[in-house]
C-alpha atoms as a printed R data frame, in Angstrom:
    type eleno elety resid chain resno       x      y       z
1   ATOM     1    CA   MET     A     1   0.000  0.000   0.000
2   ATOM     2    CA   ASN     A     2   1.287  3.448  -0.914
3   ATOM     3    CA   ASN     A     3   1.393  5.520   2.272
4   ATOM     4    CA   THR     A     4   3.580  8.305   0.910
5   ATOM     5    CA   VAL     A     5   2.469 11.821   1.821
6   ATOM     6    CA   GLY     A     6   3.867 14.943   0.200
7   ATOM     7    CA   ILE     A     7   3.780 18.191   2.167
8   ATOM     8    CA   LEU     A     8   4.191 21.263   0.013
9   ATOM     9    CA   GLY     A     9   5.445 23.833   2.489
10  ATOM    10    CA   CYS     A    10   7.324 22.531   5.550
11  ATOM    11    CA   GLY     A    11   7.197 25.659   7.670
12  ATOM    12    CA   TRP     A    12   5.552 26.527  10.994
13  ATOM    13    CA   LEU     A    13   2.714 24.036  10.415
14  ATOM    14    CA   GLY     A    14   4.168 21.757   7.748
15  ATOM    15    CA   LEU     A    15   7.333 20.674   9.563
16  ATOM    16    CA   PRO     A    16   5.680 19.438  12.792
17  ATOM    17    CA   LEU     A    17   2.950 17.910  10.603
18  ATOM    18    CA   ALA     A    18   5.597 15.970   8.691
19  ATOM    19    CA   LYS     A    19   7.174 14.746  11.939
20  ATOM    20    CA   THR     A    20   3.760 13.550  13.125
21  ATOM    21    CA   PHE     A    21   3.219 11.621   9.894
22  ATOM    22    CA   ILE     A    22   6.610  9.957  10.327
23  ATOM    23    CA   LYS     A    23   5.694  8.921  13.891
24  ATOM    24    CA   ASN     A    24   2.566  7.352  12.406
25  ATOM    25    CA   GLU     A    25   4.653  5.339   9.937
26  ATOM    26    CA   PHE     A    26   3.996  7.338   6.793
27  ATOM    27    CA   LEU     A    27   6.709  7.995   4.241
28  ATOM    28    CA   VAL     A    28   7.004 11.764   3.987
29  ATOM    29    CA   LYS     A    29   8.289 14.012   1.237
30  ATOM    30    CA   GLY     A    30   8.516 17.717   2.025
31  ATOM    31    CA   THR     A    31   9.426 20.974   0.352
32  ATOM    32    CA   THR     A    32  11.063 24.196   1.396
33  ATOM    33    CA   THR     A    33  12.062 27.317  -0.506
34  ATOM    34    CA   SER     A    34  15.254 27.631   1.546
35  ATOM    35    CA   GLU     A    35  18.531 25.908   0.724
36  ATOM    36    CA   GLU     A    36  19.532 26.098   4.393
37  ATOM    37    CA   LYS     A    37  16.398 24.273   5.544
38  ATOM    38    CA   LEU     A    38  16.975 21.197   3.370
39  ATOM    39    CA   LYS     A    39  19.338 19.728   5.969
40  ATOM    40    CA   LEU     A    40  16.763 20.289   8.728
41  ATOM    41    CA   LEU     A    41  14.158 18.347   6.764
42  ATOM    42    CA   ASN     A    42  16.598 15.540   6.022
43  ATOM    43    CA   GLU     A    43  17.586 15.212   9.686
44  ATOM    44    CA   ALA     A    44  13.891 14.890  10.578
45  ATOM    45    CA   GLY     A    45  13.560 11.882   8.264
46  ATOM    46    CA   ILE     A    46  11.792 13.812   5.491
47  ATOM    47    CA   GLN     A    47  12.712 13.331   1.828
48  ATOM    48    CA   GLU     A    48  13.608 16.934   1.115
49  ATOM    49    CA   TYR     A    49  13.045 19.027  -2.023
50  ATOM    50    CA   LYS     A    50  13.685 22.691  -2.717
51  ATOM    51    CA   ILE     A    51  10.700 23.892  -4.735
52  ATOM    52    CA   ILE     A    52   9.550 27.439  -5.363
53  ATOM    53    CA   LEU     A    53   6.071 28.186  -6.704
54  ATOM    54    CA   SER     A    54   5.638 31.462  -8.518
55  ATOM    55    CA   GLU     A    55   2.976 33.013 -10.702
56  ATOM    56    CA   ASN     A    56   5.302 32.401 -13.652
57  ATOM    57    CA   GLY     A    57   5.870 28.702 -13.008
58  ATOM    58    CA   ILE     A    58   7.541 26.191 -10.699
59  ATOM    59    CA   VAL     A    59  11.267 26.121  -9.974
60  ATOM    60    CA   GLY     A    60  12.681 22.862  -8.653
61  ATOM    61    CA   PRO     A    61  12.171 19.093  -9.023
62  ATOM    62    CA   ILE     A    62   8.384 19.103  -8.842
63  ATOM    63    CA   ARG     A    63   8.050 15.865 -10.846
64  ATOM    64    CA   ALA     A    64  10.354 13.985  -8.494
65  ATOM    65    CA   PHE     A    65   8.529 15.391  -5.476
66  ATOM    66    CA   LEU     A    66   5.125 14.298  -6.767
67  ATOM    67    CA   ALA     A    67   6.307 10.928  -8.108
68  ATOM    68    CA   ASN     A    68   5.062  7.844  -6.235
69  ATOM    69    CA   THR     A    69   3.104 10.064  -3.845
70  ATOM    70    CA   LYS     A    70  -0.497  9.202  -3.037
71  ATOM    71    CA   THR     A    71  -1.592 12.184  -0.955
72  ATOM    72    CA   LEU     A    72  -0.501 15.809  -1.263
73  ATOM    73    CA   VAL     A    73  -0.967 18.401   1.477
74  ATOM    74    CA   ILE     A    74  -0.878 21.883  -0.051
75  ATOM    75    CA   ASN     A    75   0.234 24.156   2.751
76  ATOM    76    CA   VAL     A    76   1.287 27.314   0.928
77  ATOM    77    CA   PRO     A    77  -0.423 30.474   2.213
78  ATOM    78    CA   PRO     A    78  -0.865 33.434  -0.130
79  ATOM    79    CA   LYS     A    79   1.587 36.310   0.272
80  ATOM    80    CA   LEU     A    80  -0.708 39.261  -0.281
81  ATOM    81    CA   ARG     A    81   0.284 41.708   2.430
82  ATOM    82    CA   GLY     A    82   2.605 44.646   1.979
83  ATOM    83    CA   THR     A    83   4.124 45.572  -1.357
84  ATOM    84    CA   ASN     A    84   5.333 42.133  -2.488
85  ATOM    85    CA   THR     A    85   1.961 40.768  -3.545
86  ATOM    86    CA   GLU     A    86   1.515 37.857  -5.916
87  ATOM    87    CA   ASN     A    87  -1.035 36.101  -8.077
88  ATOM    88    CA   TYR     A    88  -1.748 33.148  -5.819
89  ATOM    89    CA   VAL     A    89  -4.308 31.659  -8.208
90  ATOM    90    CA   ALA     A    90  -1.680 31.555 -10.961
91  ATOM    91    CA   LYS     A    91   0.667 29.670  -8.611
92  ATOM    92    CA   MET     A    92  -2.002 27.117  -7.797
93  ATOM    93    CA   THR     A    93  -2.870 26.759 -11.493
94  ATOM    94    CA   HIS     A    94   0.737 25.797 -12.265
95  ATOM    95    CA   LEU     A    95   0.668 23.340  -9.389
96  ATOM    96    CA   ALA     A    96  -2.605 21.788 -10.569
97  ATOM    97    CA   LYS     A    97  -1.100 21.172 -14.026
98  ATOM    98    CA   ALA     A    98   1.892 19.430 -12.423
99  ATOM    99    CA   ILE     A    99  -0.438 17.276 -10.312
100 ATOM   100    CA   GLU     A   100  -2.354 16.290 -13.465
101 ATOM   101    CA   LYS     A   101   0.842 14.688 -14.776
102 ATOM   102    CA   SER     A   102   1.519 12.799 -11.537
103 ATOM   103    CA   GLU     A   103   0.100  9.834  -9.655
104 ATOM   104    CA   ILE     A   104  -1.452 11.996  -6.933
105 ATOM   105    CA   LYS     A   105  -4.911 10.706  -6.001
106 ATOM   106    CA   GLN     A   106  -5.764 12.787  -2.947
107 ATOM   107    CA   VAL     A   107  -5.280 16.453  -2.085
108 ATOM   108    CA   ILE     A   108  -5.681 18.323   1.178
109 ATOM   109    CA   PHE     A   109  -5.790 22.056   0.513
110 ATOM   110    CA   VAL     A   110  -5.043 24.129   3.601
111 ATOM   111    CA   SER     A   111  -7.240 27.204   3.318
112 ATOM   112    CA   SER     A   112  -8.588 29.841   5.697
113 ATOM   113    CA   THR     A   113 -11.848 31.063   7.178
114 ATOM   114    CA   ALA     A   114 -11.023 34.327   5.367
115 ATOM   115    CA   VAL     A   115 -13.117 32.931   2.499
116 ATOM   116    CA   TYR     A   116 -16.253 33.686   4.535
117 ATOM   117    CA   GLY     A   117 -15.595 37.429   4.604
118 ATOM   118    CA   ASP     A   118 -17.577 39.592   7.045
119 ATOM   119    CA   ILE     A   119 -20.658 37.401   7.377
120 ATOM   120    CA   ASN     A   120 -22.389 37.906  10.726
121 ATOM   121    CA   GLY     A   121 -23.709 35.064  12.823
122 ATOM   122    CA   VAL     A   122 -22.897 31.364  12.923
123 ATOM   123    CA   VAL     A   123 -21.014 30.079   9.900
124 ATOM   124    CA   THR     A   124 -20.870 26.381   9.014
125 ATOM   125    CA   GLU     A   125 -19.422 24.531   6.044
126 ATOM   126    CA   LYS     A   126 -22.818 24.932   4.366
127 ATOM   127    CA   THR     A   127 -22.569 28.736   4.484
128 ATOM   128    CA   ARG     A   128 -21.825 30.271   1.119
129 ATOM   129    CA   PRO     A   129 -18.403 32.002   1.216
130 ATOM   130    CA   GLU     A   130 -18.408 35.755   0.572
131 ATOM   131    CA   PRO     A   131 -14.733 36.784   0.643
132 ATOM   132    CA   ASN     A   132 -14.079 40.521   0.780
133 ATOM   133    CA   THR     A   133 -10.285 40.565   0.938
134 ATOM   134    CA   GLU     A   134  -7.804 39.762  -1.806
135 ATOM   135    CA   SER     A   135  -6.491 36.861   0.245
136 ATOM   136    CA   GLY     A   136  -9.960 35.398   0.741
137 ATOM   137    CA   ILE     A   137 -10.906 35.869  -2.910
138 ATOM   138    CA   GLN     A   138  -7.780 34.132  -4.194
139 ATOM   139    CA   LEU     A   139  -8.004 31.330  -1.630
140 ATOM   140    CA   LEU     A   140 -11.587 30.542  -2.639
141 ATOM   141    CA   ALA     A   141 -10.668 30.529  -6.327
142 ATOM   142    CA   SER     A   142  -7.736 28.229  -5.565
143 ATOM   143    CA   GLU     A   143  -9.923 25.861  -3.552
144 ATOM   144    CA   ASN     A   144 -12.126 25.476  -6.590
145 ATOM   145    CA   ILE     A   145  -9.211 24.634  -8.882
146 ATOM   146    CA   PHE     A   146  -8.686 21.403  -6.963
147 ATOM   147    CA   LYS     A   147 -12.298 20.699  -5.998
148 ATOM   148    CA   GLU     A   148 -13.376 20.811  -9.638
149 ATOM   149    CA   ASN     A   149 -10.752 18.287 -10.741
150 ATOM   150    CA   LYS     A   150 -12.750 15.060 -10.966
151 ATOM   151    CA   LYS     A   151  -9.571 12.960 -11.015
152 ATOM   152    CA   LEU     A   152  -8.761 13.993  -7.461
153 ATOM   153    CA   GLN     A   153 -10.303 13.409  -4.070
154 ATOM   154    CA   THR     A   154  -9.941 16.866  -2.569
155 ATOM   155    CA   THR     A   155 -10.648 17.983   0.973
156 ATOM   156    CA   ILE     A   156 -10.527 21.656   1.882
157 ATOM   157    CA   ILE     A   157  -9.623 22.596   5.462
158 ATOM   158    CA   ARG     A   158 -10.444 26.198   6.372
159 ATOM   159    CA   PHE     A   159  -8.476 26.929   9.511
160 ATOM   160    CA   GLY     A   160  -9.203 29.856  11.770
161 ATOM   161    CA   GLY     A   161  -6.440 31.953  13.293
162 ATOM   162    CA   LEU     A   162  -3.443 29.750  14.032
163 ATOM   163    CA   LEU     A   163  -1.497 29.741  17.256
164 ATOM   164    CA   SER     A   164   0.989 27.720  19.286
165 ATOM   165    CA   GLU     A   165   3.110 28.174  22.393
166 ATOM   166    CA   ASP     A   166   5.806 29.807  20.280
167 ATOM   167    CA   ARG     A   167   3.500 31.930  18.110
168 ATOM   168    CA   HIS     A   168   0.533 33.797  19.493
169 ATOM   169    CA   PRO     A   169  -1.257 36.743  17.804
170 ATOM   170    CA   VAL     A   170  -1.418 38.705  21.067
171 ATOM   171    CA   THR     A   171   2.323 39.465  20.814
172 ATOM   172    CA   MET     A   172   1.603 41.586  17.734
173 ATOM   173    CA   LEU     A   173  -1.699 43.062  18.899
174 ATOM   174    CA   VAL     A   174  -0.183 44.623  22.019
175 ATOM   175    CA   LYS     A   175   2.099 46.712  19.807
176 ATOM   176    CA   ARG     A   176  -0.856 48.438  18.148
177 ATOM   177    CA   LYS     A   177  -3.119 51.240  19.355
178 ATOM   178    CA   GLY     A   178  -6.837 51.757  18.882
179 ATOM   179    CA   LEU     A   179  -7.777 48.160  18.157
180 ATOM   180    CA   LYS     A   180 -11.328 47.826  16.862
181 ATOM   181    CA   ASN     A   181 -14.078 45.217  17.192
182 ATOM   182    CA   GLY     A   182 -13.144 44.066  20.686
183 ATOM   183    CA   GLY     A   183 -16.648 42.696  21.185
184 ATOM   184    CA   MET     A   184 -16.444 40.339  18.219
185 ATOM   185    CA   PRO     A   185 -15.749 36.636  18.801
186 ATOM   186    CA   VAL     A   186 -12.414 34.962  18.121
187 ATOM   187    CA   ASN     A   187 -12.116 32.018  15.724
188 ATOM   188    CA   LEU     A   188  -8.849 30.289  16.545
189 ATOM   189    CA   ILE     A   189  -7.211 26.871  16.563
190 ATOM   190    CA   HIS     A   190  -4.017 25.523  18.101
191 ATOM   191    CA   ARG     A   191  -1.412 23.996  15.803
192 ATOM   192    CA   GLU     A   192  -1.646 20.637  17.603
193 ATOM   193    CA   ASP     A   193  -5.309 20.326  16.653
194 ATOM   194    CA   CYS     A   194  -4.564 21.442  13.075
195 ATOM   195    CA   ILE     A   195  -2.173 18.511  12.783
196 ATOM   196    CA   ARG     A   196  -4.697 16.106  14.280
197 ATOM   197    CA   VAL     A   197  -7.383 17.196  11.798
198 ATOM   198    CA   ILE     A   198  -5.102 16.683   8.794
199 ATOM   199    CA   LEU     A   199  -4.003 13.283  10.067
200 ATOM   200    CA   LYS     A   200  -7.629 12.220  10.588
201 ATOM   201    CA   VAL     A   201  -8.551 13.183   7.016
202 ATOM   202    CA   ILE     A   202  -5.993 10.739   5.654
203 ATOM   203    CA   GLU     A   203  -6.315  7.939   8.198
204 ATOM   204    CA   GLU     A   204 -10.126  7.894   8.119
205 ATOM   205    CA   ASN     A   205 -10.656  8.889   4.460
206 ATOM   206    CA   TRP     A   206 -12.544 12.141   4.944
207 ATOM   207    CA   TRP     A   207 -12.435 13.044   1.260
208 ATOM   208    CA   ASN     A   208 -14.364 15.433  -0.973
209 ATOM   209    CA   VAL     A   209 -15.546 17.615   1.907
210 ATOM   210    CA   SER     A   210 -14.894 21.093   3.242
211 ATOM   211    CA   ILE     A   211 -13.953 21.354   6.910
212 ATOM   212    CA   ASN     A   212 -13.937 24.349   9.251
213 ATOM   213    CA   GLY     A   213 -10.962 23.920  11.563
214 ATOM   214    CA   VAL     A   214 -11.832 26.180  14.506
215 ATOM   215    CA   TYR     A   215 -11.816 25.541  18.256
216 ATOM   216    CA   PRO     A   216 -15.416 25.494  19.609
217 ATOM   217    CA   GLU     A   217 -15.003 28.341  22.112
218 ATOM   218    CA   HIS     A   218 -15.442 31.943  20.990
219 ATOM   219    CA   PRO     A   219 -14.803 34.558  23.691
220 ATOM   220    CA   SER     A   220 -14.707 38.193  22.608
221 ATOM   221    CA   LYS     A   221 -11.447 39.475  21.189
222 ATOM   222    CA   LYS     A   222 -10.979 41.945  24.038
223 ATOM   223    CA   GLU     A   223 -11.630 39.314  26.697
224 ATOM   224    CA   TYR     A   224  -9.464 36.672  25.064
225 ATOM   225    CA   TYR     A   225  -6.455 38.806  24.152
226 ATOM   226    CA   THR     A   226  -6.487 40.648  27.481
227 ATOM   227    CA   GLU     A   227  -6.290 37.313  29.297
228 ATOM   228    CA   ALA     A   228  -3.558 36.104  26.919
229 ATOM   229    CA   ALA     A   229  -1.512 39.265  27.522
230 ATOM   230    CA   ILE     A   230  -1.792 38.960  31.304
231 ATOM   231    CA   LYS     A   231  -0.720 35.314  31.148
232 ATOM   232    CA   ARG     A   232   2.391 36.308  29.169
233 ATOM   233    CA   GLY     A   233   3.247 39.397  31.186
234 ATOM   234    CA   LEU     A   234   2.585 41.757  28.266
235 ATOM   235    CA   ASN     A   235   0.952 45.167  28.124
236 ATOM   236    CA   LEU     A   236  -2.812 44.933  27.746
237 ATOM   237    CA   PRO     A   237  -4.166 45.268  24.188
238 ATOM   238    CA   ASP     A   238  -5.572 48.746  23.500
239 ATOM   239    CA   TYR     A   239  -9.141 48.210  22.302
240 ATOM   240    CA   GLU     A   240 -11.431 51.137  21.504
241 ATOM   241    CA   ASP     A   241 -14.668 51.308  23.481
242 ATOM   242    CA   ASN     A   242 -17.172 49.616  21.233
243 ATOM   243    CA   LYS     A   243 -20.432 47.955  22.181
244 ATOM   244    CA   THR     A   244 -20.654 46.066  18.881
245 ATOM   245    CA   GLU     A   245 -20.910 42.336  19.406
246 ATOM   246    CA   ASN     A   246 -21.605 41.370  15.821
247 ATOM   247    CA   GLY     A   247 -19.213 39.197  13.896
248 ATOM   248    CA   LYS     A   248 -19.005 35.623  12.781
249 ATOM   249    CA   ILE     A   249 -18.677 32.476  14.829
250 ATOM   250    CA   ILE     A   250 -17.082 29.777  12.699
251 ATOM   251    CA   ALA     A   251 -18.647 26.467  13.700
252 ATOM   252    CA   ALA     A   252 -16.616 23.299  13.114
253 ATOM   253    CA   ASP     A   253 -19.853 21.529  12.278
254 ATOM   254    CA   TYR     A   254 -18.353 18.696  10.218
255 ATOM   255    CA   LEU     A   255 -15.734 17.868  12.827
256 ATOM   256    CA   THR     A   256 -17.898 18.055  15.938
257 ATOM   257    CA   ASN     A   257 -21.337 16.969  14.701
258 ATOM   258    CA   VAL     A   258 -20.523 14.590  11.839
259 ATOM   259    CA   LYS     A   259 -17.221 13.040  12.921
260 ATOM   260    CA   ASP     A   260 -17.356 13.592  16.703
261 ATOM   261    CA   PHE     A   261 -13.834 15.003  16.569
262 ATOM   262    CA   GLN     A   262 -12.507 16.012  19.983
263 ATOM   263    CA   PHE     A   263 -10.373 19.150  20.145
264 ATOM   264    CA   LEU     A   264  -7.610 18.443  22.642
265 ATOM   265    CA   THR     A   265  -5.636 21.675  22.874
266 ATOM   266    CA   SER     A   266  -7.351 24.754  24.299
267 ATOM   267    CA   ILE     A   267  -6.755 28.085  22.573
268 ATOM   268    CA   LYS     A   268  -6.108 29.424  26.087
269 ATOM   269    CA   LYS     A   269  -3.110 27.144  26.578
């Protein structure tokens, strides 16, 4: 049986994900855009490849990376902030053409709840996405590139805000003044649960579905980030006085109500 998994993007999420797959006796192939990081991947037991996706094409041994691989995890976030923006859809189009020429049967596309835009109220996987940012628009278009390929079994995982012990959004928020929307709910997930969701998709064959990956507790932003700052000995986040409590609560309906998935790592950890 072919149990080879390819992880396109072995960074903050992809590298610990790859190590988890190895512990679970998968063969793992992984990519990085950094020459220096190739050794790190190799030492972790990952078959390493330096591959760079761009809107003009793919640089690196993409055929070798995809060869003899059954499942591909696409973990390449769009770079659309600041001045160095890119055409993310073009990058994913090049990748899809490469996959067409390979033996890949299954794709997990790591997406974001940004595709839902500013919808108010409870949002489930059945809610129609209404992206209103460039990132959300391009992510949704890229999701569809793979979902519409009938040769592939594609599962989309829309993660909320990502955090871990070594990376928490509060460390950036406390540096800003006049934060808005403090009454709106948070939609977050810990990296450990992200990894568990991806592993479950492959081990239990959760294919051709869209999944909201969000922890099922949603305190207000002001409440949550104030508590997180106190716990870390940081200055308190500076939220403007605002009674607004609108906003979206992303419900992990598929995980909790269909698959009885148990989130194990609190966002307050």
